[in-house]
N, CA and C of each residue as an Amber inpcrd file, in Angstrom:
protein
   330
 -29.3540000  30.0320000  20.4610000 -28.4280000  29.9860000  19.4140000
 -28.0420000  31.3250000  18.9620000 -26.6800000  31.6180000  19.1470000
 -26.3300000  32.8900000  18.7270000 -26.2840000  33.2600000  17.2900000
 -26.0050000  34.5560000  16.9260000 -26.0250000  35.0490000  15.5820000
 -25.1440000  34.2390000  14.4860000 -23.7970000  33.9940000  15.0890000
 -22.7950000  33.3080000  14.2330000 -23.3900000  31.9060000  14.0710000
 -23.8340000  31.1050000  14.9930000 -24.3200000  29.7860000  14.8720000
 -25.5330000  29.7090000  13.9280000 -26.5040000  30.6760000  14.1570000
 -27.6490000  30.5720000  13.2260000 -27.3160000  30.9210000  12.0350000
 -26.2320000  31.7830000  11.5930000 -25.7620000  32.0160000  10.3410000
 -25.2260000  30.6970000   9.6060000 -24.4410000  29.9810000  10.3690000
 -23.8160000  28.7480000   9.8000000 -24.9610000  27.7010000   9.6030000
 -25.9400000  27.6120000  10.4700000 -27.0170000  26.7110000  10.3030000
 -27.8560000  27.0990000   8.9960000 -28.1980000  28.4770000   8.8770000
 -28.8110000  28.9480000   7.7770000 -28.1140000  28.4020000   6.4700000
 -26.8090000  28.8020000   6.2380000 -26.1570000  28.3360000   5.0150000
 -26.0600000  26.9490000   4.7310000 -25.9950000  26.1280000   5.8280000
 -26.0280000  24.6360000   5.7900000 -27.3000000  24.1720000   5.1570000
 -28.4230000  24.7180000   5.7620000 -29.6430000  24.4090000   5.1280000
 -29.8510000  24.8330000   3.7190000 -29.3940000  26.1320000   3.3100000
 -29.4530000  26.5880000   1.8700000 -28.6330000  25.7500000   1.0480000
 -27.4490000  25.3010000   1.4190000 -26.6160000  24.4610000   0.6990000
 -27.1320000  23.0370000   0.6360000 -28.0410000  22.6030000   1.5350000
 -28.5680000  21.2920000   1.4190000 -27.5500000  20.2000000   2.0190000
 -26.6580000  20.6510000   2.8800000 -25.5380000  19.8040000   3.3930000
 -26.2110000  18.6970000   4.2220000 -25.7440000  17.4630000   3.9880000
 -26.0250000  16.2800000   4.8900000 -25.3370000  16.3370000   6.1450000
 -25.7610000  15.5670000   7.0490000 -25.3240000  15.5840000   8.4310000
 -23.5920000  15.2360000   8.6550000 -23.1430000  14.7460000   7.5980000
 -21.5980000  14.6670000   7.5230000 -20.7340000  15.9610000   7.4040000
 -21.5270000  16.9240000   6.8150000 -20.8520000  18.2790000   6.6690000
 -21.4240000  19.3580000   7.7350000 -20.4610000  20.2290000   8.0050000
 -21.0660000  21.3660000   8.7150000 -20.2730000  22.7360000   8.2660000
 -21.2240000  23.8410000   8.2790000 -20.5700000  25.1080000   7.9640000
 -19.7830000  25.5030000   9.0590000 -18.4760000  25.9320000   8.7720000
 -17.5440000  26.3520000  10.0140000 -17.3790000  27.7910000   9.9000000
 -17.5420000  28.4620000   8.7710000 -17.2210000  29.8840000   8.6160000
 -18.0150000  30.4290000   7.5020000 -18.4930000  31.6590000   7.6900000
 -19.0480000  32.5030000   6.7530000 -18.3810000  33.9150000   6.8910000
 -17.8820000  34.2370000   5.6110000 -17.2160000  35.6620000   5.6410000
 -17.8560000  36.5420000   4.5480000 -18.3730000  37.4870000   5.0140000
 -19.0100000  38.4770000   4.0740000 -18.0980000  39.6760000   3.7720000
 -17.7250000  39.8340000   2.6190000 -16.7740000  40.7980000   2.0920000
 -17.5280000  41.9260000   1.3300000 -18.0430000  42.9190000   1.8800000
 -18.9020000  43.8430000   1.1940000 -17.9850000  44.5640000   0.1640000
 -16.6210000  44.8420000   0.3450000 -15.7990000  45.6900000  -0.5230000
 -15.8800000  44.7710000  -1.7820000 -15.4500000  43.3600000  -1.6930000
 -15.4480000  42.5100000  -2.9450000 -16.7300000  42.0040000  -3.4720000
 -17.8060000  42.2070000  -2.6400000 -19.0580000  41.8790000  -3.0440000
 -19.1890000  40.3250000  -3.1710000 -18.5850000  39.6230000  -2.0780000
 -18.7610000  38.2520000  -2.0340000 -19.0350000  37.8550000  -0.5490000
 -19.4450000  36.4640000  -0.4670000 -19.7270000  35.7580000   0.5890000
 -18.9400000  34.3430000   0.4000000 -18.1150000  34.0670000   1.4280000
 -17.3010000  32.8840000   1.2710000 -17.8130000  31.8660000   2.4610000
 -18.1550000  30.6970000   2.0070000 -18.7210000  29.7130000   3.1150000
 -17.8350000  28.6540000   3.0760000 -17.1960000  28.2820000   4.1660000
 -16.3930000  27.2160000   4.5490000 -16.9750000  26.0140000   5.1630000
 -16.8450000  24.8530000   4.5160000 -17.5480000  23.7100000   5.1980000
 -16.4960000  22.5250000   5.3490000 -16.7670000  21.7060000   6.4760000
 -15.7950000  20.8060000   6.8810000 -16.6400000  19.4530000   7.0010000
 -15.9150000  18.3290000   6.6900000 -16.6110000  17.0400000   6.8410000
 -16.3090000  16.7100000   8.2510000 -17.3740000  16.3160000   8.8800000
 -17.4480000  16.2030000  10.4770000 -17.4010000  14.7290000  10.9990000
 -17.6340000  13.8570000   9.9550000 -17.6520000  12.3340000  10.4700000
 -16.1550000  11.8320000  10.4970000 -16.1050000  10.5950000  11.2000000
 -14.8760000   9.8350000  11.3070000 -14.7740000   8.7820000  10.2120000
 -15.8500000   8.6410000   9.4120000 -15.7970000   7.6380000   8.4340000
 -16.5170000   8.3370000   7.1600000 -16.3400000   7.7970000   6.1630000
 -17.0420000   8.0400000   4.8820000 -17.5820000   7.0070000   3.9510000
 -18.1610000   7.1820000   2.9410000 -18.7870000   6.2340000   2.0410000
 -17.8510000   6.2660000   0.7060000 -17.4630000   4.8480000   0.3350000
 -16.8510000   4.8350000  -0.9110000 -17.7190000   5.2050000  -2.0790000
 -17.1610000   6.0720000  -2.9820000 -17.8950000   6.5100000  -4.1150000
 -18.2770000   5.3930000  -5.0350000 -17.5880000   4.2980000  -5.1270000
 -17.7880000   3.2170000  -6.0630000 -18.7600000   2.1830000  -5.4720000
 -18.4660000   1.5810000  -4.3590000 -19.3050000   0.4840000  -3.9310000
 -20.2940000   0.7930000  -2.8210000 -20.1720000   2.1330000  -2.2660000
 -21.0250000   2.5230000  -1.2420000 -20.7890000   1.9670000   0.2500000
 -19.6720000   1.3050000   0.4140000 -19.3020000   0.8410000   1.7530000
 -18.7490000   1.8440000   2.6010000 -19.2520000   1.7960000   3.8710000
 -18.6750000   2.6130000   4.9700000 -17.2470000   2.4680000   5.1030000
 -16.4210000   3.5980000   5.0160000 -14.7860000   3.2050000   5.2210000
 -14.2560000   4.3270000   6.0620000 -12.9830000   3.8540000   6.4890000
 -12.1780000   4.7630000   7.4230000 -11.7140000   5.8970000   6.5040000
 -11.6680000   6.9690000   7.1450000 -11.1770000   8.2110000   6.5580000
  -9.7830000   8.0350000   6.3510000  -9.2000000   8.5190000   5.2360000
  -7.6610000   8.4730000   5.0510000  -7.1200000   9.8130000   5.2920000
  -7.5950000  10.7980000   4.5180000  -7.1590000  12.2270000   4.7070000
  -8.1320000  13.0730000   3.9540000  -7.7730000  14.4380000   3.7920000
  -8.5160000  15.2600000   3.0480000  -7.7030000  15.9980000   2.0280000
  -8.2340000  16.0240000   0.8400000  -7.6620000  16.8630000  -0.2810000
  -7.2870000  18.2570000   0.0220000  -6.4230000  18.8400000  -0.6530000
  -6.1440000  20.3780000  -0.6030000  -7.4320000  21.0870000  -0.6740000
  -7.3810000  22.2670000  -0.1760000  -8.5990000  23.1890000  -0.1290000
  -8.9920000  23.4030000  -1.6500000 -10.3130000  23.3600000  -1.8930000
 -10.7790000  23.5530000  -3.1710000 -11.8370000  24.7360000  -3.0680000
 -12.2730000  25.2560000  -4.2210000 -13.3540000  26.3610000  -4.1820000
 -14.2810000  26.1010000  -5.2890000 -15.6630000  26.3770000  -5.0000000
 -16.6150000  26.3560000  -5.9790000 -17.4280000  27.6950000  -5.9850000
 -17.7180000  28.1170000  -7.0990000 -18.8370000  29.3430000  -7.2260000
 -20.2640000  28.7770000  -7.4990000 -21.0120000  29.5550000  -6.7380000
 -22.4850000  29.1830000  -6.5820000 -23.2010000  30.3750000  -7.4240000
 -24.3190000  30.2900000  -7.5090000 -25.1150000  31.4070000  -8.0180000
 -25.1110000  32.4600000  -6.8290000 -25.1710000  33.6650000  -7.2590000
 -25.1310000  34.8680000  -6.3140000 -26.0840000  34.8070000  -5.2030000
 -25.8020000  35.1880000  -4.0300000 -26.5570000  35.4130000  -2.9350000
 -26.8830000  36.9190000  -2.8360000 -28.1330000  37.1390000  -3.3540000
 -28.5800000  38.5290000  -3.4670000 -27.6740000  39.2230000  -4.5910000
 -26.9060000  40.1430000  -4.2140000 -25.8210000  40.6380000  -5.1420000
 -24.4400000  40.2390000  -4.8720000 -24.2790000  39.3360000  -3.9290000
 -23.0360000  38.8640000  -3.6460000 -22.4380000  37.4880000  -4.1620000
 -21.3370000  37.5200000  -4.8910000 -20.7310000  36.2710000  -5.3720000
 -20.6780000  35.2500000  -4.2310000 -21.0570000  34.0460000  -4.4000000
 -21.0220000  33.0820000  -3.3540000 -19.9220000  31.9660000  -3.6560000
 -19.0200000  31.8510000  -2.7360000 -18.0280000  30.9370000  -2.9040000
 -18.0620000  29.8430000  -1.7080000 -17.9090000  28.6170000  -2.1730000
 -17.8370000  27.5070000  -1.0800000 -16.5230000  26.9860000  -1.1000000
 -15.9290000  26.7450000   0.0600000 -14.6860000  26.2760000   0.2750000
 -14.5960000  25.0740000   1.0940000 -13.9280000  24.0340000   0.6680000
 -13.9640000  22.8280000   1.4020000 -12.7670000  21.9280000   0.9620000
 -12.3890000  21.0230000   1.8920000 -11.2270000  19.8950000   1.7110000
 -12.0720000  18.6380000   1.6580000 -12.0960000  18.0650000   0.4650000
 -12.8470000  16.8220000   0.3270000 -12.0070000  15.5880000   0.9030000
 -12.7330000  14.7720000   1.6920000 -11.9640000  13.7600000   2.3870000
 -11.8900000  12.5610000   1.2140000 -10.8990000  11.6120000   1.5630000
 -10.6750000  10.3610000   0.8560000 -10.8280000   9.4120000   1.9020000
 -11.2930000   8.2230000   1.3930000 -11.5540000   6.9860000   2.2200000
 -10.6780000   5.7990000   1.7110000 -10.2960000   5.0150000   2.5350000
  -9.6180000   3.8430000   2.3140000 -10.5970000   2.4230000   2.2920000
 -11.0430000   2.3930000   1.0710000 -12.0910000   1.1930000   0.9530000
 -11.2950000  -0.1090000   0.7600000 -11.7430000  -1.2190000   1.6330000
 -11.2120000  -2.4480000   1.4190000 -11.2950000  -3.0740000   0.1150000
 -12.3760000  -2.8260000  -0.6250000 -12.6480000  -3.4310000  -1.7450000
 -12.0990000  -2.4570000  -2.9720000 -12.2200000  -1.3140000  -2.9630000
 -11.9020000  -0.3450000  -4.1570000 -10.6480000   0.4260000  -4.0320000
 -10.0350000   0.3420000  -2.8360000  -8.8100000   1.1400000  -2.6380000
  -9.1740000   2.6040000  -2.0740000  -8.1850000   3.5500000  -2.3070000
  -8.3790000   4.9700000  -1.9550000  -9.4160000   5.6730000  -2.8980000
 -10.4160000   6.3150000  -2.4590000 -11.4740000   6.9650000  -3.2220000
 -11.7380000   8.3110000  -2.6200000 -11.9950000   9.3360000  -3.3630000
 -12.5710000  10.6030000  -2.8960000 -14.0700000  10.4120000  -2.6300000
 -14.5900000  10.8730000  -1.5270000 -15.9430000  10.9600000  -1.1570000
 -16.8040000  11.8130000  -2.1430000 -17.8410000  11.2360000  -2.5250000
 -18.7230000  12.1610000  -3.4780000 -19.4690000  13.3340000  -2.5650000
 -19.5230000  14.3740000  -3.2050000 -20.1090000  15.5440000  -2.5210000
 -21.1770000  16.1670000  -3.4750000 -22.3190000  16.6130000  -2.9010000
 -23.3940000  16.9790000  -3.6940000 -23.1280000  18.1980000  -4.5920000
 -22.1020000  19.1260000  -4.0970000 -22.0480000  20.3460000  -4.9120000
 -20.9780000  20.0340000  -6.0530000 -20.3790000  18.8980000  -5.9950000
 -19.3830000  18.6250000  -7.1470000 -19.9940000  17.8330000  -8.3080000
 -21.3460000  17.5240000  -8.1840000 -21.9760000  16.6620000  -9.1550000
 -22.0890000  17.4790000 -10.3950000 -22.0750000  16.7360000 -11.5650000
 -22.0320000  17.4030000 -12.9360000 -23.3200000  18.3720000 -12.9710000
 -24.4080000  17.9490000 -12.2990000 -25.5860000  18.7850000 -12.5470000
 -25.8930000  19.6430000 -11.3710000 -24.9290000  19.8790000 -10.6100000
 -25.0710000  20.7290000  -9.3830000 -24.9060000  22.0750000  -9.9130000
 -25.2890000  23.1720000  -8.8980000 -25.2580000  24.5600000  -9.5510000
 -24.0370000  25.1480000  -8.9350000 -22.9700000  24.3980000  -8.9210000
 -21.6860000  24.8800000  -8.4000000 -20.6400000  24.7270000  -9.6810000
 -19.7980000  25.7850000  -9.8130000 -18.6110000  25.6270000 -10.7330000
 -17.4150000  25.7340000 -10.0140000 -16.3940000  24.6000000 -10.2720000
 -15.0770000  24.6410000  -9.7140000 -14.3510000  25.9610000 -10.1350000
 -13.5820000  26.3670000  -9.1570000 -12.7650000  27.5890000  -9.4450000
 -11.3600000  27.0450000  -9.2630000 -10.6080000  27.3410000 -10.4090000
  -9.2040000  26.9960000 -10.4620000  -8.3120000  27.7420000  -9.7020000
């Protein structure tokens, strides 16, 4: 496993991502004092946030950003496009993501 691959795996483990998500990019900007981690939904289906049914993916929302606690002295930013599913029972729903939970250690960036 190369350096870039191991860095993506490292951040995936630190973020506690489940198998549906993968880290696709990590950018360290020393001048700005930040590390930006991009994650993508890797599955072809998702789970309805209301009823828990496995559903077909419909699309992905616009790119969103969240701030996490600093990594050493670097501001840590998570970037993702959250998928939506088309649930036969509940209609179109956004997939729940662990870092967007009320009690998660991430803050949405406007």
